A tleap script that builds the chain and sets N, CA, C and O, in Angstrom:
source leaprc.protein.ff14SB
mol = sequence {
  NMET LEU ARG LEU ALA ALA PHE LEU ARG SER
  PRO PHE SER PHE PHE PHE ALA ARG THR ALA
  ALA GLU GLU HIE VAL ALA GLU TYR VAL MET
  ARG GLU HIE GLY ARG GLY ARG PRO VAL GLU
  GLU ILE LEU GLN ASP MET TYR VAL GLN ASN
  ARG LEU THR PRO GLU GLN GLN SER ARG MET
  LEU GLY ARG PRO GLU LEU ILE HIE THR LEU
  GLY GLU GLN ASP LEU GLU ALA ALA ARG GLN
  ASN LEU ALA SER ARG VAL CARG
}
set mol.1.N position { -36.910 -71.816 22.034 }
set mol.1.CA position { -37.530 -71.324 20.971 }
set mol.1.C position { -37.459 -70.081 20.368 }
set mol.1.O position { -37.989 -69.854 19.281 }
set mol.2.N position { -36.659 -69.023 21.189 }
set mol.2.CA position { -36.622 -67.464 20.551 }
set mol.2.C position { -35.540 -67.937 19.327 }
set mol.2.O position { -35.656 -67.643 18.137 }
set mol.3.N position { -34.669 -68.591 19.821 }
set mol.3.CA position { -33.550 -69.331 18.299 }
set mol.3.C position { -34.368 -69.315 17.522 }
set mol.3.O position { -34.190 -68.426 16.688 }
set mol.4.N position { -35.612 -70.157 17.314 }
set mol.4.CA position { -35.963 -70.798 16.156 }
set mol.4.C position { -37.004 -69.654 15.773 }
set mol.4.O position { -37.677 -69.924 14.778 }
set mol.5.N position { -37.143 -68.986 16.103 }
set mol.5.CA position { -37.654 -67.884 15.738 }
set mol.5.C position { -36.867 -66.954 14.984 }
set mol.5.O position { -36.970 -66.513 13.840 }
set mol.6.N position { -36.097 -66.778 15.871 }
set mol.6.CA position { -34.512 -65.830 14.957 }
set mol.6.C position { -34.509 -66.369 14.023 }
set mol.6.O position { -34.968 -65.686 13.107 }
set mol.7.N position { -34.073 -67.738 13.625 }
set mol.7.CA position { -33.329 -68.693 12.556 }
set mol.7.C position { -34.851 -68.452 11.579 }
set mol.7.O position { -34.553 -68.134 10.427 }
set mol.8.N position { -36.201 -68.530 11.783 }
set mol.8.CA position { -37.358 -67.964 10.464 }
set mol.8.C position { -36.904 -67.089 10.149 }
set mol.8.O position { -36.157 -67.105 9.171 }
set mol.9.N position { -37.144 -66.032 10.796 }
set mol.9.CA position { -37.390 -64.762 10.398 }
set mol.9.C position { -36.228 -64.220 9.894 }
set mol.9.O position { -36.259 -63.009 9.673 }
set mol.10.N position { -34.990 -64.950 9.608 }
set mol.10.CA position { -33.757 -64.574 9.011 }
set mol.10.C position { -32.694 -66.145 8.703 }
set mol.10.O position { -31.601 -66.475 9.162 }
set mol.11.N position { -33.634 -66.820 7.731 }
set mol.11.CA position { -32.898 -68.224 7.966 }
set mol.11.C position { -31.308 -68.216 7.336 }
set mol.11.O position { -30.459 -68.876 7.935 }
set mol.12.N position { -30.962 -67.514 6.210 }
set mol.12.CA position { -29.861 -67.453 6.068 }
set mol.12.C position { -28.743 -66.398 6.273 }
set mol.12.O position { -27.690 -66.228 5.659 }
set mol.13.N position { -29.345 -65.678 7.424 }
set mol.13.CA position { -28.187 -64.919 8.414 }
set mol.13.C position { -27.091 -65.545 8.761 }
set mol.13.O position { -26.243 -64.678 8.969 }
set mol.14.N position { -26.563 -66.812 8.972 }
set mol.14.CA position { -25.539 -67.204 8.996 }
set mol.14.C position { -24.526 -67.273 7.873 }
set mol.14.O position { -23.518 -67.977 7.940 }
set mol.15.N position { -24.815 -66.568 6.918 }
set mol.15.CA position { -24.125 -66.415 5.272 }
set mol.15.C position { -23.320 -65.100 6.384 }
set mol.15.O position { -22.098 -64.953 6.361 }
set mol.16.N position { -24.014 -64.446 7.080 }
set mol.16.CA position { -23.382 -62.760 7.463 }
set mol.16.C position { -23.033 -62.529 8.764 }
set mol.16.O position { -22.838 -61.432 9.287 }
set mol.17.N position { -22.939 -63.946 9.417 }
set mol.17.CA position { -22.559 -63.980 10.607 }
set mol.17.C position { -21.537 -63.833 10.955 }
set mol.17.O position { -20.748 -64.664 10.506 }
set mol.18.N position { -21.039 -62.935 11.755 }
set mol.18.CA position { -19.481 -62.409 11.955 }
set mol.18.C position { -18.527 -63.301 13.450 }
set mol.18.O position { -18.836 -63.362 14.640 }
set mol.19.N position { -17.636 -63.726 12.896 }
set mol.19.CA position { -16.946 -64.958 14.182 }
set mol.19.C position { -16.228 -64.051 15.184 }
set mol.19.O position { -15.779 -63.007 14.713 }
set mol.20.N position { -16.061 -64.263 16.395 }
set mol.20.CA position { -15.411 -63.901 17.418 }
set mol.20.C position { -13.968 -63.253 17.099 }
set mol.20.O position { -13.434 -62.200 17.447 }
set mol.21.N position { -13.617 -64.201 16.387 }
set mol.21.CA position { -12.086 -63.975 15.949 }
set mol.21.C position { -12.358 -62.449 15.226 }
set mol.21.O position { -11.945 -61.417 15.754 }
set mol.22.N position { -12.937 -62.460 14.240 }
set mol.22.CA position { -13.563 -61.201 13.467 }
set mol.22.C position { -13.136 -59.923 13.739 }
set mol.22.O position { -12.377 -59.049 13.323 }
set mol.23.N position { -14.411 -60.315 15.128 }
set mol.23.CA position { -14.618 -59.085 15.708 }
set mol.23.C position { -13.482 -58.753 16.938 }
set mol.23.O position { -13.683 -57.863 17.764 }
set mol.24.N position { -12.788 -59.236 16.935 }
set mol.24.CA position { -11.546 -59.308 17.969 }
set mol.24.C position { -10.260 -58.572 17.527 }
set mol.24.O position { -9.472 -57.851 18.139 }
set mol.25.N position { -10.341 -59.110 15.946 }
set mol.25.CA position { -8.973 -58.688 15.034 }
set mol.25.C position { -9.730 -57.419 14.310 }
set mol.25.O position { -8.866 -56.694 13.816 }
set mol.26.N position { -10.585 -57.089 14.163 }
set mol.26.CA position { -11.440 -55.632 13.487 }
set mol.26.C position { -11.317 -54.606 14.941 }
set mol.26.O position { -10.610 -53.637 14.663 }
set mol.27.N position { -11.729 -54.568 16.164 }
set mol.27.CA position { -11.029 -54.215 16.821 }
set mol.27.C position { -9.119 -53.855 17.512 }
set mol.27.O position { -8.569 -53.021 18.231 }
set mol.28.N position { -8.831 -54.787 16.913 }
set mol.28.CA position { -7.449 -55.025 17.449 }
set mol.28.C position { -7.129 -53.489 16.034 }
set mol.28.O position { -6.817 -52.347 16.375 }
set mol.29.N position { -7.344 -53.985 14.389 }
set mol.29.CA position { -6.886 -53.129 13.761 }
set mol.29.C position { -7.046 -51.548 13.823 }
set mol.29.O position { -6.272 -50.658 13.471 }
set mol.30.N position { -8.655 -51.491 14.543 }
set mol.30.CA position { -8.946 -50.164 14.802 }
set mol.30.C position { -7.755 -49.078 15.701 }
set mol.30.O position { -7.199 -48.011 15.443 }
set mol.31.N position { -7.760 -49.931 16.726 }
set mol.31.CA position { -7.130 -49.159 17.910 }
set mol.31.C position { -5.571 -48.893 17.613 }
set mol.31.O position { -4.941 -47.849 17.780 }
set mol.32.N position { -5.010 -50.473 16.994 }
set mol.32.CA position { -3.393 -49.912 16.457 }
set mol.32.C position { -3.489 -48.854 15.396 }
set mol.32.O position { -2.619 -47.989 15.298 }
set mol.33.N position { -4.657 -48.913 14.502 }
set mol.33.CA position { -4.739 -47.609 13.713 }
set mol.33.C position { -4.735 -46.059 14.369 }
set mol.33.O position { -3.941 -45.178 14.042 }
set mol.34.N position { -5.579 -45.958 15.157 }
set mol.34.CA position { -5.809 -44.969 15.974 }
set mol.34.C position { -4.603 -44.838 16.463 }
set mol.34.O position { -4.248 -43.707 16.795 }
set mol.35.N position { -3.756 -45.882 16.611 }
set mol.35.CA position { -1.835 -45.291 17.375 }
set mol.35.C position { -1.444 -44.836 16.447 }
set mol.35.O position { -0.382 -44.263 16.690 }
set mol.36.N position { -1.819 -44.739 15.117 }
set mol.36.CA position { -0.888 -44.412 13.855 }
set mol.36.C position { -0.193 -45.141 12.521 }
set mol.36.O position { 0.303 -44.741 11.468 }
set mol.37.N position { -0.461 -46.563 13.218 }
set mol.37.CA position { 0.405 -47.500 12.278 }
set mol.37.C position { -0.549 -47.396 10.617 }
set mol.37.O position { -1.554 -46.741 10.343 }
set mol.38.N position { 0.185 -48.228 9.861 }
set mol.38.CA position { -0.709 -48.265 8.600 }
set mol.38.C position { -1.756 -49.214 8.629 }
set mol.38.O position { -1.594 -49.950 9.603 }
set mol.39.N position { -3.022 -49.585 7.805 }
set mol.39.CA position { -3.589 -50.879 7.845 }
set mol.39.C position { -2.633 -51.855 7.214 }
set mol.39.O position { -2.783 -52.944 7.767 }
set mol.40.N position { -1.741 -51.900 6.311 }
set mol.40.CA position { -1.573 -52.354 5.522 }
set mol.40.C position { -0.638 -53.460 6.346 }
set mol.40.O position { -0.501 -54.682 6.280 }
set mol.41.N position { -0.020 -52.303 7.224 }
set mol.41.CA position { 1.763 -53.152 8.408 }
set mol.41.C position { 0.540 -53.596 9.555 }
set mol.41.O position { 0.831 -54.583 10.232 }
set mol.42.N position { -0.182 -53.250 9.704 }
set mol.42.CA position { -1.425 -54.027 11.031 }
set mol.42.C position { -1.635 -55.460 10.576 }
set mol.42.O position { -1.177 -56.429 11.182 }
set mol.43.N position { -2.354 -55.527 9.475 }
set mol.43.CA position { -2.998 -56.793 8.609 }
set mol.43.C position { -1.626 -57.880 8.666 }
set mol.43.O position { -1.893 -59.031 9.011 }
set mol.44.N position { -0.257 -57.574 8.359 }
set mol.44.CA position { 1.142 -58.170 8.362 }
set mol.44.C position { 1.504 -58.716 9.843 }
set mol.44.O position { 2.380 -59.580 9.893 }
set mol.45.N position { 0.891 -58.277 11.089 }
set mol.45.CA position { 0.843 -58.405 12.320 }
set mol.45.C position { 0.374 -60.030 12.742 }
set mol.45.O position { -0.806 -60.347 12.594 }
set mol.46.N position { 1.058 -60.711 13.105 }
set mol.46.CA position { 0.918 -62.327 13.547 }
set mol.46.C position { -0.162 -62.521 14.007 }
set mol.46.O position { -0.673 -63.604 13.719 }
set mol.47.N position { -1.003 -61.495 14.965 }
set mol.47.CA position { -1.949 -61.539 15.539 }
set mol.47.C position { -3.019 -61.474 14.985 }
set mol.47.O position { -3.998 -62.070 15.432 }
set mol.48.N position { -3.062 -60.667 13.792 }
set mol.48.CA position { -3.824 -60.856 12.762 }
set mol.48.C position { -3.714 -62.245 11.760 }
set mol.48.O position { -4.760 -62.782 11.394 }
set mol.49.N position { -2.361 -62.804 11.332 }
set mol.49.CA position { -2.077 -63.481 9.855 }
set mol.49.C position { -2.762 -64.812 10.651 }
set mol.49.O position { -3.379 -65.540 9.874 }
set mol.50.N position { -2.762 -65.364 12.404 }
set mol.50.CA position { -2.743 -66.289 13.448 }
set mol.50.C position { -4.366 -66.434 13.006 }
set mol.50.O position { -4.682 -67.415 12.333 }
set mol.51.N position { -5.132 -65.695 13.295 }
set mol.51.CA position { -6.802 -65.497 13.110 }
set mol.51.C position { -7.675 -65.589 11.932 }
set mol.51.O position { -8.581 -66.395 11.720 }
set mol.52.N position { -7.266 -64.668 11.236 }
set mol.52.CA position { -7.938 -64.726 10.046 }
set mol.52.C position { -6.921 -64.591 8.783 }
set mol.52.O position { -5.883 -63.990 8.509 }
set mol.53.N position { -8.046 -65.725 8.025 }
set mol.53.CA position { -7.197 -65.750 6.382 }
set mol.53.C position { -7.351 -65.097 5.600 }
set mol.53.O position { -8.233 -64.245 5.704 }
set mol.54.N position { -6.787 -65.164 4.775 }
set mol.54.CA position { -6.667 -63.417 3.238 }
set mol.54.C position { -8.007 -63.268 3.194 }
set mol.54.O position { -8.356 -62.098 3.041 }
set mol.55.N position { -8.863 -64.053 3.275 }
set mol.55.CA position { -10.153 -64.186 2.200 }
set mol.55.C position { -11.187 -63.264 3.855 }
set mol.55.O position { -11.647 -62.122 3.847 }
set mol.56.N position { -11.249 -64.360 5.120 }
set mol.56.CA position { -11.716 -63.362 6.019 }
set mol.56.C position { -11.192 -61.697 6.165 }
set mol.56.O position { -11.926 -60.712 6.250 }
set mol.57.N position { -9.647 -61.733 6.164 }
set mol.57.CA position { -9.389 -59.975 5.654 }
set mol.57.C position { -10.022 -59.321 5.611 }
set mol.57.O position { -10.609 -58.571 6.391 }
set mol.58.N position { -9.976 -59.653 3.965 }
set mol.58.CA position { -10.513 -59.004 2.989 }
set mol.58.C position { -11.885 -58.679 3.452 }
set mol.58.O position { -12.281 -57.529 3.642 }
set mol.59.N position { -12.730 -59.974 3.655 }
set mol.59.CA position { -14.499 -59.808 4.018 }
set mol.59.C position { -14.140 -58.573 5.313 }
set mol.59.O position { -14.890 -57.620 5.523 }
set mol.60.N position { -13.384 -58.725 5.768 }
set mol.60.CA position { -13.686 -57.737 7.198 }
set mol.60.C position { -13.362 -56.398 7.199 }
set mol.60.O position { -13.686 -55.503 7.980 }
set mol.61.N position { -12.670 -56.393 6.204 }
set mol.61.CA position { -12.367 -54.475 5.580 }
set mol.61.C position { -13.390 -54.070 4.673 }
set mol.61.O position { -13.362 -52.929 4.212 }
set mol.62.N position { -14.224 -54.816 4.387 }
set mol.62.CA position { -15.503 -54.395 3.922 }
set mol.62.C position { -16.421 -54.070 4.990 }
set mol.62.O position { -17.384 -53.453 4.533 }
set mol.63.N position { -16.475 -54.208 5.956 }
set mol.63.CA position { -17.429 -53.785 7.383 }
set mol.63.C position { -17.536 -52.009 7.699 }
set mol.63.O position { -16.772 -51.297 8.352 }
set mol.64.N position { -18.338 -51.787 7.224 }
set mol.64.CA position { -19.050 -50.134 7.560 }
set mol.64.C position { -18.120 -49.585 8.624 }
set mol.64.O position { -17.534 -48.522 8.416 }
set mol.65.N position { -17.943 -50.307 9.836 }
set mol.65.CA position { -17.301 -49.210 11.122 }
set mol.65.C position { -15.543 -49.429 10.927 }
set mol.65.O position { -14.897 -48.841 11.795 }
set mol.66.N position { -14.991 -49.944 10.237 }
set mol.66.CA position { -13.714 -49.960 9.862 }
set mol.66.C position { -13.506 -49.068 8.376 }
set mol.66.O position { -12.488 -48.578 7.885 }
set mol.67.N position { -14.741 -49.086 7.963 }
set mol.67.CA position { -14.093 -47.796 6.213 }
set mol.67.C position { -14.344 -46.250 7.075 }
set mol.67.O position { -13.970 -45.161 6.642 }
set mol.68.N position { -15.035 -46.468 8.328 }
set mol.68.CA position { -15.355 -45.148 8.617 }
set mol.68.C position { -14.503 -45.176 9.642 }
set mol.68.O position { -14.219 -43.984 9.753 }
set mol.69.N position { -13.788 -45.861 10.631 }
set mol.69.CA position { -12.925 -45.254 11.268 }
set mol.69.C position { -11.524 -45.281 10.369 }
set mol.69.O position { -10.934 -44.212 10.213 }
set mol.70.N position { -11.099 -46.249 9.899 }
set mol.70.CA position { -9.714 -46.338 8.672 }
set mol.70.C position { -9.679 -44.947 7.695 }
set mol.70.O position { -8.946 -43.962 7.615 }
set mol.71.N position { -10.525 -45.289 7.212 }
set mol.71.CA position { -10.374 -44.143 5.849 }
set mol.71.C position { -10.279 -45.116 4.439 }
set mol.71.O position { -9.654 -46.150 4.206 }
set mol.72.N position { -11.197 -44.287 3.624 }
set mol.72.CA position { -10.648 -45.322 2.409 }
set mol.72.C position { -9.858 -45.636 1.496 }
set mol.72.O position { -9.848 -46.414 0.542 }
set mol.73.N position { -9.007 -44.686 2.080 }
set mol.73.CA position { -7.273 -44.611 0.834 }
set mol.73.C position { -6.762 -45.585 1.858 }
set mol.73.O position { -6.447 -46.501 1.098 }
set mol.74.N position { -6.488 -45.982 2.971 }
set mol.74.CA position { -5.553 -47.085 3.794 }
set mol.74.C position { -6.626 -48.058 3.505 }
set mol.74.O position { -5.942 -48.677 2.689 }
set mol.75.N position { -7.833 -48.754 3.502 }
set mol.75.CA position { -7.914 -49.287 3.146 }
set mol.75.C position { -8.071 -50.098 1.982 }
set mol.75.O position { -8.182 -51.321 1.890 }
set mol.76.N position { -8.061 -49.064 0.968 }
set mol.76.CA position { -7.707 -49.396 -0.734 }
set mol.76.C position { -6.311 -49.825 -0.542 }
set mol.76.O position { -6.162 -50.781 -1.302 }
set mol.77.N position { -5.478 -49.653 -0.061 }
set mol.77.CA position { -3.826 -49.916 -0.254 }
set mol.77.C position { -4.274 -51.343 0.223 }
set mol.77.O position { -4.159 -52.248 -0.603 }
set mol.78.N position { -4.823 -51.676 1.595 }
set mol.78.CA position { -4.733 -53.406 2.404 }
set mol.78.C position { -4.784 -53.876 1.114 }
set mol.78.O position { -3.875 -54.317 0.411 }
set mol.79.N position { -6.454 -53.669 0.788 }
set mol.79.CA position { -7.244 -54.587 -0.147 }
set mol.79.C position { -6.224 -55.275 -1.280 }
set mol.79.O position { -6.053 -56.492 -1.346 }
set mol.80.N position { -5.526 -54.240 -2.223 }
set mol.80.CA position { -4.445 -54.708 -3.190 }
set mol.80.C position { -3.685 -55.253 -2.592 }
set mol.80.O position { -3.398 -56.257 -3.244 }
set mol.81.N position { -2.920 -55.218 -1.347 }
set mol.81.CA position { -1.692 -55.767 -0.630 }
set mol.81.C position { -2.752 -57.144 -0.517 }
set mol.81.O position { -2.145 -58.126 -0.944 }
set mol.82.N position { -3.927 -57.441 -0.138 }
set mol.82.CA position { -4.385 -58.747 0.739 }
set mol.82.C position { -4.503 -59.800 -0.969 }
set mol.82.O position { -4.155 -60.975 -1.086 }
set mol.83.N position { -5.213 -58.717 -2.312 }
set mol.83.CA position { -5.774 -59.279 -3.093 }
set mol.83.C position { -4.483 -60.168 -3.553 }
set mol.83.O position { -4.443 -61.397 -3.482 }
set mol.84.N position { -3.452 -59.339 -4.032 }
set mol.84.CA position { -1.868 -60.034 -4.260 }
set mol.84.C position { -1.365 -61.174 -3.505 }
set mol.84.O position { -0.519 -61.890 -4.041 }
set mol.85.N position { -1.770 -61.427 -2.351 }
set mol.85.CA position { -1.749 -62.137 -1.207 }
set mol.85.C position { -2.305 -63.713 -1.631 }
set mol.85.O position { -1.751 -64.803 -1.771 }
set mol.86.N position { -3.668 -63.224 -1.749 }
set mol.86.CA position { -4.653 -64.645 -1.785 }
set mol.86.C position { -3.696 -65.120 -3.724 }
set mol.86.O position { -3.281 -66.279 -3.697 }
set mol.87.N position { -3.561 -64.781 -4.367 }
set mol.87.CA position { -3.466 -65.084 -5.938 }
set mol.87.C position { -2.542 -66.319 -5.956 }
set mol.87.O position { -2.236 -66.847 -7.026 }
savepdb mol mol.pdb
quit
């Protein structure tokens, strides 16, 4: 019953739902960046590549907690790198 009520409040919320894989990869990216690695390099890791498509990676980079933690400059370089791989 609670699920139905939640769905009726926001019937399109599934469009914005985050997958467990995105959650885990976001945590991984923040942890590795905290160790001093650049975002572009982290996104090349097999851990990331095996779990998220380039489109999912791009969407993940727009998450507020990543923007806050990683900084806009590092994210912009990573976004440009992703855009060149998607084309």
